[in-house]
N, C-alpha and C positions, 0 to 999 in steps of 0.2 A: 441549489441557489438561495431558495426561500430561508433555509435553516442558516447558512452563512450570514445573511442580511438580519435574521432574527438576532444572532448571537451579538453581531455588531452594535444592533441597537441597545440590547441590554448592557453590553459593555459601557457605551457612552452614557446611559441613564445611571445604572448603578454604580459604576466605578469613577465617573468624571463628574457628572452634574449632581448627583446626590451628595456627595462628600463636600462638595463647594457648597451647596446650599444649607447644608447642615452646619457648616463652619460659619457661614455668615448670619445664620439664625442666632447661634451662640453668641458670636462677638456683639450683634446689635442688640442681644438681651442683656449681656454684661454691660453694654454702654447705656441702655436704658435703666438698669438698676443704680448705676453710678449717677445719672443725670436725675434721678427720680425725686430727690429732696427738693431740687430747685423748682419743681412744679408745685410747691406748696406755698401757701399763704404765709405760714411763719418764717419760711427762708426769706421772702422778699421784704418782710417787715424788719427781720434782723439786718438785712442789707440797708434798709433805708434808714434806721436808727444809727448803724454804723457810720453812714455818710452824713447824717445830720451832726453827730458828735465828734466828726473828724476835727482834729486840731491842726490847722493848716500852719500856724505859727511855729509850732514845735516839731512839726513832721520832718523827717529825713527822707533823702531820697528814696530809699528803700521802701518807705511807706506808701509811695506812689505806683508801685508795680501793678496794684490791682486796676488803677486807671490806665495804664499803658496796654494791660491784658484785656480790659473792656474794649478800648479802641481797636487793638489788634483783632479781636473776636467780631466787634462791628464791622471793621473792614472786610473781614473774611465773609460776614454774612452777606454785606453789600455785595460784594464780588460774586458770591454764591446766585444772590438774586438776579444781578446783572447777567450772569452766565445763563441762568434759566429763563430771563427775558429775552436775551439774544437768542438762544436756541427756539423759542417760542415763536418770535419773528421769522427766524431762519428757515423753521419747518413749516411756515404759512398758518399757524394757528391764528394769526391776526388777518388773514386773508392771502390770496395767492402770491406765492413767491416764485418767479420764474427760474427756471433751470438753466444752465448754461446751454444746454441745447436748444432751449426755447429762445434764449437771446441771440443765439447765432442764426437761427433761422426767422429772426424777428423781421417783419416786413410792415413798413407804414401804410396805413389807409391812403390810397392813392387814388385820384381820380382817373376815370376811363375817360380817353381821348378820341373823338371823331375827326377823321382827316377825308379830304377830299380826294379825287382820283389824282389830282396834281399836287398833292402834298400840302394843301394848305389846311391849317387846323381850324375845324368848323366850329367845334364846342367841346364842352367838357360835362361829364356827369359825376358829382361828388356829393359827399356829405362834409368832408373837410377839403377845402380847396388846395390841393397840394400836388405838387410835381416833383418827384424825386430826381435828382441830378448827383453826378460824381464830383469827387473832391477836385478835380481837375476843371470842372465847369463852374468853379466858384472863384472869383476875383480875389487874388492874394489880399488886397486891401480890406476885404470883409474879413478875411480869417484873422488877420492882424487886429483889426479893431475889436474883434470878439475877445481874443486872448488878452489884449490890453485892459479891456474893460471888464470882463467876467472872471477871469483866472489868469493871471500872469504867470504863475507857477505850473500852468499846466503841464508842461513837458517835464517837470521835476518830481511830480508825484505819481502815485499809483491808484488815483480814485478819490483820496482822502487827504486834504492837505492839512496836517497837524498843526503845523506854523500858523495858518489863518484861523483854524478853528480856536486855538488859545488865544489869538489875539482878538477875536469876537467875544470870547468868554470873558476874558479880562476887562476889556474896555465896556463891554454891554452890562455885564452883571457887578463888576467891581467900580469901575469908574462912571459909570452910567452915562456913557457916551456912545453915539453913533459909529459903529465899526463896519458899516456895511454887511454884504452877506458873506456867510463863510462857507458856502456851497461851492463845490468844484463844478466845472462843466460837467464832468461825468455823473455827478450827483443830479445836476440840473436836468441832464438827459435822461437820467433814471426817472425823475419826476415827469418828464414829458411822455416816455413811454408808457409808464404806469401810473397815472394820474393819483394824487392824495385821496384818501377816504375818511371819512369822520369816525373817530374811535372815542369820541366824548372825551373824557379827562386825560386819557393817553393818546389824543391825537398826535401831538408834536413828537413826543419820544418815540412812537410807533412809526410814523411816517419817516422821520428822520433816519431812524436805524435801518428801516427798509431801504432808502435810498442810498445809504452807505454800502448796503451788502450788494445791492445791485450794481452800485457802481464799480465796486471792487471785481465783480463777475465781468462787467463790460471791459474793465482795462486788461483782464486776463485773456478775453476774447479777441478784441479790436486792436489794431494799431491806433496810434495818436491821430493820424490822418484819417483813418476809417471813423473815428469817434467824432472828429470835427464834421465829417460829412453827415453822419446821421444826426448830430445834433442840428445843424443848420437845415436839414429836411425835415425835422420834427418840430422845430421851434414854434409856438403859437404867435402870430403877427396881428391879432386882433379879429374878432369875429370867427367866422370859419376860414380864415385865411391862415395858411400854414406853410413854413418853409421860406427859405431866401430866395428861391426862383419865383414864386408865385407873387412874393412881396415886391421884388424888382420888377415884375410886369406891370402890377397895379399901380405903384407909386411913381415909377420913372419909366414905364413902357420900353424896358430892355431886359436883357437876361442878366443872370448873377454873374456870368464871366465878364460882362462888359461894364459893370458898375464903376463909377469913379469913386475916388477915395471919400470925397464929401457926401456922395450918396450911400455908400457904404455905412458911414458913420452914422446917417440918419436912421437907417434901418437897424443897426446895432443898438443904437441908443433907445429905440422903441420897447427893447426887450425889458427894460426896467418897469414900464408902465405902457401897455399898447394904446390904451385909450388916452392918457394923459400926454404923451408924447407922439400921439398920431400927427403926422404932418399936415394932414389936410383939415382935421380937425382943430387942432391947436398949433398952428405953424411957429409962433413965437416960443414955446416951450420946446418944440421940436428942435428948432435952431439952436436953443440954449443947450439942450441936451446933446446934440450933435457937436457943439464945441467942447463940451466936457469928453467926450469920447476922443476927439482929436487932440486933447490936452493928454489923455492917458496914453494915446499912441506915441505922442512925443516924448512922455515920462519915460516909457520904456523903449525907446530908441527905434520905433517903427516909422517915424517921421522926425525930420529934424524942426527945430523949434520954428526957425524961419517958415518952414513949408506948411506947418500947423498953422501959423499966425495968418498967413496969406490964405488959407483955405477958410479960417473962420470968418474973413471979411466978406466971403461970398455969399450972396442971397440964397436964400432957400428956394429952389426952382423944381417944382414938381411937373410930370406928365402923367396926370392920374387917369387911369383907365380901368373903370369898374364895368365889368361885363357880366349882365345877368343872363339867364337862359333865354330871355325875349330878344336879347341883342345879337348881333353877328349875322353870318350868313346863314341862310336856309333854317330859321328858328321852327317852322311848321314841320319840315323834314325831321329835325332833330327830335321834336317830341313825339312823332309817329315812331322814329327809330328807338327813342327810350322806351316806349311802351311795349314794343316787340322784344327788345334785348332784355328788359327785366325777366319776361318769361322764360327766355331762351337760356339766360344766365342760370336761372334757378334750377333748370333742367341738366345743366351740365356740371360734372363732378371733376374736382382737381385730384392731386395725387394722393392727398390725404383723406378723400372721400367726402369733402365739404363742397357744396355746391359754388359756383362762381358769384361774386357780387358786384354788380355793375358799378356801383358807387365806391367801392373801396379796393378792388382788385387790380386798378391799373391797366384795364385791358385797353388794346388799342384797335379801333374799328376803321378799317380803311373801306370807304364807300365809293360808289361809281359817280357821285355827283362831281361835275367839273365846276370848279370855283369861278372860273372866267364866265361860264354861260349861267351859273346863278347869279353872279352880280348884274350881267346883263339883263336877266329876267326880272329880278328885283327892280333895276331902274326903270325897265320899260313899265312895270305895273305902277310903280310910284308917279311916273310923268303922265301916263295916259288915264289912269284911275282917277288923278287929281283933275284933270281936265274934264273928264265924263262926270264927275260929281259936280263940278261947277255948272255943267250944262244941265244936270239933273236938278239941282237947287234953283236954277232960273225957270226950269219947265214947271217946277210946283211952287215958284215963289208966293209965299203967303197962304198955302194950303198944305194939309197933310196928304201924303200919297194915299195912306190908308182911308181918308175920308172921315166919316163918322164911327167907323167900325173900331170900336174900342178892344174887340178881342185881339188884334194884332199886338197891342202892347200888353194886354193880359198875359197872352200866351208867351211874349217874350219875358215876363216877370216870372212865370212859373216855370221857364227853362233855366232860370238863372242859378248860378250857384248858391247866391244867399238866400234865395227862396227856399230851395231843397234843404240847405242846412237847418234853417228855422223851422221848416215843415218837420224835419227828423226830430228836431228838439222838442216837438210837441208844443210850438207856439202856436196861438190861434189865429184864424185867418184875418181877424179884425186887428190883432196887435202887428201882424205882418203888413197888412196895409198901412198901417199908421207909420212903421218903419220905411216903408218905401216912400212916403210922402214927406218925410222929415229931411230939410235940406243939409247938405253936409259939404265940407270941402273937398274938393277932387280935382284930379288932372284931367282936363279934358282934351282929347285928341282932336285935330284938324289938319287939313292938307297945308295950312299955312304955318303950323307949328302948334305944340301942346300949350296949355295954359292952365291955371289955377281958376276955379270958379266955385260958387256955392250952388249946388243942385240937387235937387232929390233924386234917389235911385229911379224912381219911376220917370222923372224928366229925363234923366240920363239914358233910359231905355227908349224913349220916343226920340232922343236926339240921334243915337245910334242907329235907330230903326230906320233912319233916312238914308243911311249910308249904302251906296252900291259896294259889293265885294267881288272877289274873283279868285280864281284858280288857274294856275299855268303848270303844265307838266310837259318836260321835253324828254324824249326817250331815243336811244340808238336802235334803230329797227333790226340791225343785224345781231346784237347781242342781247337786246332787252334791258341794257343798262341805262337808268334813268341818270339824265345829265343836269337837270335843273327841276326844282320843286317849290313852287310858291304856293302857299294854301290859303293866304288871304292878304289884306292889305296891311295889318297891323297885329302882330302876334300878342302883343301885350293887352290889346282891347279885345280883339276878335279871335278867340281861341279855335272856333269852329274850323277844321282844315277841308276846304273845298276841293283838293284833289281826291279825296276819298268821300265827301258828302255825295248824296245822290240826289239828282234833280232831273226833270223832264229833259229829254236830249234833242227832241224836235227833228229838223230834218238832217242831223249829223248821223241819224240812224239809217237814211236811205241808201248809202253805199253798200250797206249789209243785205238790203232787200235786192239791190242791184246784183251784188255778187251771187246770191241765191239763185236768180234768174238766170244769170250766165252758167251756174252748175247745173241747172235744169236743162241746158241745151238751148236757150232763147238767143238768137244772134243779136249782137249788139247794134246792127243797123236794121233791126226791126222798128217799123214805125208805129205809134201809139197815138190813136186819135186823142186829142185834148178836149175831152167831152165829160161834162159832168153824169156821173151813172149812180143808180140806186141798187143797192145790193139787198134784197128781200130776205136772203138766208141769214143775213146778219143785222135784223131788226131794222131793215130799211136804212142801213148806213149809207150815206151819200156825201163823200168827201169833196170839199170845194177849193179851190186855189187861193192863195193869200191874197192875190191881187183880184180875184173874182172875175178873170177874164178867160175865155175859151176859145176855141176853134184851132183849125190846123191839126198837124200830126209833128210829134217829136221822135227823133230817134233817142237811144238810151243817152247819148253825151248831151244833146241838147235839153232833154227832160231833167237830167241831174244837174246840168249847169244853171238850169232856171228854176230848179225846185219844184217842178210841177207835180202838185199832189195827185191830179186825176192819174197820171201815168204811173206813180209810184203805187197807187191802189190797184191798178190792172196788173203790175208786175208781181205784187204779192199773191194776187189771186191766182196768176199763172204758175209761179214758182211755189205756192203752196205755204200757208202760215206755219206749220209743224216743220216744214224743211227749213223755213227762214230762221225760226227759233233754234234749231238744231245747229244750224252753222253760225249763229252768233254766239251760242256757247263753245262751239270749236274756236271761234276766233279769240275767245277770252274773256266773253261776257259771263260773269259769275251770279249776278242777281236774276231776280225771277222776272220772266217776260211773259206778258199777257198774250194768250194765244188767240189774237183777233187781229183782223186786217187792219185795224187803226194804228197797230204796231208799225206800219210802213211810215206813218207820219211822225213817229217818234215819241209816242204816248209813254213810253217806258221811263221810270225813274233809274238813271244809272250813273256811276262815277266817271269822274274825268280819267280815272286810272284805267278802268276797264275800256273806255272809249279809245284812248290812245295804244292800249295793247291791242285792240282790234283792228285799227288802221295799220299798225305796224307790220301785221301780217300782209297787207297789200304791197308795201314796201320791202317785204323780205322775200318775195318771189313765193308766196303763198304758205311760207313756215310760220308758224305761231312760236314765239318765244315767251317765256315767263319774264315778266317785269322784274328787274333785279336791281338792289339798291347797295348791297353789301358784297364787296368783293372777298374780303378776308377779314379774319380776326384773330390777334394774336394775345398771348398773356404777356406780363409784366417783363419776362425774359426773352420775349422775341418768338417764343414757339407758336407756330400756327394751330389754333384749334378749331378754326372754321374757314374753309375756303370755297368759293364758287367758281364753276369752270363754264366759261360762256358757251352757250348752245348745248348744254348739258342735256337739257330736255326739250329741245326744239324738235317739232313734228309737223308734217306738211298737214294742211287742213283745208288747203284751197290750190286748185292746180296752178301750175306756174303761168299757164296761157291766160287763165282768167284773173290772175293776179296783175299781170301786165296790162290787161284790158281795162280793169279797173282803175289802175294808175292813169290811163289815158283819158277815160271818162271823166275823173276827178279834176284832171288837168283843164277840162273845159269849164270848170267852175271859176278858174283864175283867168282864163283866156277870153271867156265871153260871158261870165255870169255874175253872180253877187260878190265874188272875192277880186274883181277887175283893178279895184284901187292898190292892190299890192304892186302892180306895175307902176300905175300912174302916179300915185301919191308916195310911195315908199321906194321906188326904183329898183325894186328887187329883180335880178336878171336869171336867176337860177331857175331850173325847173322846179315847178310848184304843182302839186295836186292837193286837193282839200274839199272841204265842204263847211258852209255856215249852216247855223241853225237857229231858229227862233220859236219858242214855245207859245202857247196860248195867251192872249194879251201881253205879249212881250215880257213875260216873267223871267225869262232866262235867254241869254244870248251866247251862242257856241262859234267857236271856229277851230277845226281841227285840220292842220296843214301838214303835208308830207314834202320834205325835200331829199335831195339823194342820200344825205347822211343824217337826217334827224326827222322824228315825227313829234309834232309839238300840239298840244291841245290848250285851248283857253276857254274858260267859262265865265260869264259876268251875270250877276245878277244881286239881288237884296237878300237878307236873310229870311224875311217873310216874300213868298211869291206875290202877295198882294201889293208890294211895294216895286213899281214899275214905271217906264215911260208909258204915255197915253197913245203915242202914234208909232206905227211900224217904222217909219222913216228914222225915227230916234232910238227905237227900242230893239231893232233886228240885230242879229249876230254880227252883221257886216259893219254896224256902227258902234257896237260895244266891245265884242270880243276880239274882232279882226284888227282893229287898231293896236292892241297890246300885242299880238302876234307880230304884225308887221314891223312895230318898233324893235321887238325882241330880235327877230330875224335881221333886221338891218343893222343892229348893233354887231352881232355876229359876223355879218357879212363884210362889215367894214373893219373889224378888228384884225390886225396882222398877225394875232396868235392863231387865227383859224383861216389859214390860206386856202383859196380853192373854192369857198362856200359861195362866193357871188356868182360865179360861172358854173357850178356843178351841174350836171345833167344825169337824167334817168337813162338806164340802157335803152337804145333804140328798139323799136318793135320790129320783130322779124317782117318780112316782105309780105308773107302771106297773111299775117295778122292786119297789115297795114292796108292790104286788099279787102280783108272782111270789113274794115272799119271805114273804108273811103265812102261816108256818105254825109249828107248835110245834117245839121242839127235839127232843123225845123223846115217844114214844107207846108205852105198855106192849103194844099189840097192834094190828093194821091195823083200821080202821072196818069195820063192816059194810057190805056193798053188795049191792044186789039183782041180779038175773039180768042185767038190761040194762045196768047200770052195769058188772058185770064183763065181759059180752061186749063193749060198745064200748071199754072202757078196754084189754081185751086186743088188740082189733083195732087201736086207735090205737097202742098200744105196738109191736105187731108192724109195723105200718106204718112207724113212725118208725124202728125198728131196720134194717127191710129197705132203706129209703131211705139211711140212713147207711151201712150195709154196701156198697150199690151204689155210693154217692158215693166211698168209700174205696178200692174196688177200681178204680173208673174213674179215680182219681188214679194209684193205682199201675201201672195199664197205661199211661197216658199217659206217665208218669216211664221205664218201662221202654222204650217208643218212642223217647223222646228219646235214651235211652243207646244204643240200637241205632242210630240216626241217626247219633250222634257216632262210633260204632265204625266205621260204613260210611264216613265220611268220613276 
């Protein structure tokens, strides 16, 4: 086989290639010898003298042959140069030239879109604001206006309109008249797809030729309708706005298939100069240009003259809707989603091996957010936080909440983006301070409406430092689906998301302590004395009640309803601090928890997301589900590239019995405790379990409430914990966070879109559990017992305690033996 292959190669080289090469060499050498005299100075001097001495008066026609030959040779040389130039552009010498395969697979940079669970578009992530649509989704009037204005012979050429090109050439170069553009729609599309580059003196010829070549390729790949679709999806409409669909939505708040003829004429008219004919910036020019387009449509019989005249008399009417990332529903949620999706997309590969790009690949992100609930949540926040801020301003009227502590504003300055950028740029502290004291015009937010003022950045920080902020999170406890997410009062001003921020949780942590006690085996009807105790083993820690009142005994329901600190301390000591921490982590708390008994009073810094997740376990029969807000993601073709299945990772972390008991205990907070106003003031009739929380000096107010279908948490406080109400009555969670929760839930309950919420109920407790919990919440003193009752009760209590202690010691010994065996291995 090798010998045969070797002989074939020899034959090809010696019998075919070599003779051809020798022939070409000989012929080129002979041509060179024949032309060699022409490369001398004497030859060209002779030609010059002959031309100067030529007698034009007495010359015959035959004497002009040399001129014709020169013109012919010159034309051939120019043709050869053009062919070389064409091949250079075609082969990509002057920059990338797309192949037909690339053009066939060409996809526009398309914004990714975020949808709610009920199909509402929440927002978009993009570099170029574009939505691709099909030809059938474009109003015929827009197509007709485009052809009449930009390329009347569109259906008669194949990418290059020779007639129009010659018209432009003759009028522009010879007659010095304006002849309009000679580019066809296909050439303009080529320019849109592959923007022009700077080639210095070759700029115009190279770019024009590139566009002609690409246009010819496009015409060979796509039908005329497909070209129009591609063009109207790629055409720039000013700024980072692209395509007829997004322009329709921005300027007329409608879709491209619903454009009226006069509206289509405005948008098509903008193509000539997107700023000059922008209908919002220059309405008079835009109207004049619209009328020109309507005249063109009449000229080419897309409209009757009478119809065009009637449309030209109409005033220019806009319904301008420019939506930024700070506008629309759930801006805090969308920003959190963006940060996560950026990383996720970069780790996922497309078919060609490239990673996905959130801003250009047209992904569709379907979230679990319920748009109706989200609207109710944002409205509740606006209403209640505006009232609370008014109350707060009156409370501190004429004074700064932080007093003379300048560190509050200094710390706010050092946290600001402006400060960090200047610091990274190497600007001195003195220069930074000067900049922060210099008044500048700015938009100033207030609940009454934004206004323009001159204010220094430092004064701005002090102004906004007085604002109370909030976070609200609602979750379906059965699936873990997040239904509403409000991270603050105004995303444009306050970027910090208080759904994920960590603040002291106060008494909202107490249900976790109670659950740990139940898991330890403590009966819910055990009565605990309301007495202040000192714990020497913990540095003489001595918790006191918020009201500083003591006496009597509380059952678990009563102690939780009235948030009795002394009982919570006894419970965590009984349950064990480590056991409580372990349960908290199982319930969904991710952050570090201090292993100290003061944890029972809520000294830990945790997020609203963690706390709502933990409470959802009580509502879900002891099953802990992971909070979820992405249901699925599809690519631009609709293929699912990520999907979440409800309850996929659910696990039991609390017994069903104890979860039911916890719901019953927390219902006491609403029926007889700090959340009683949910019934009296907000008229809520559904079953509600929950817990309020207030941290030291009223810096944080909390309420986390459970209904049969929803778990919702609300936090209220200022950016700085030093900014707060001075009295417990004004600053406690029942006065700050609970009103937001109550208004939100009332809106849902009254909304016909959510039937059954108002009268929804928890599953009733089994009879045996009802018997175990049939006790009063509070008693002033222990009941009288006879000698035998006291004897048997003491014996029973000691027996139970001895058994529990023995069981605990047995478990510890068993774990220790396992550890020793592992070390031995």
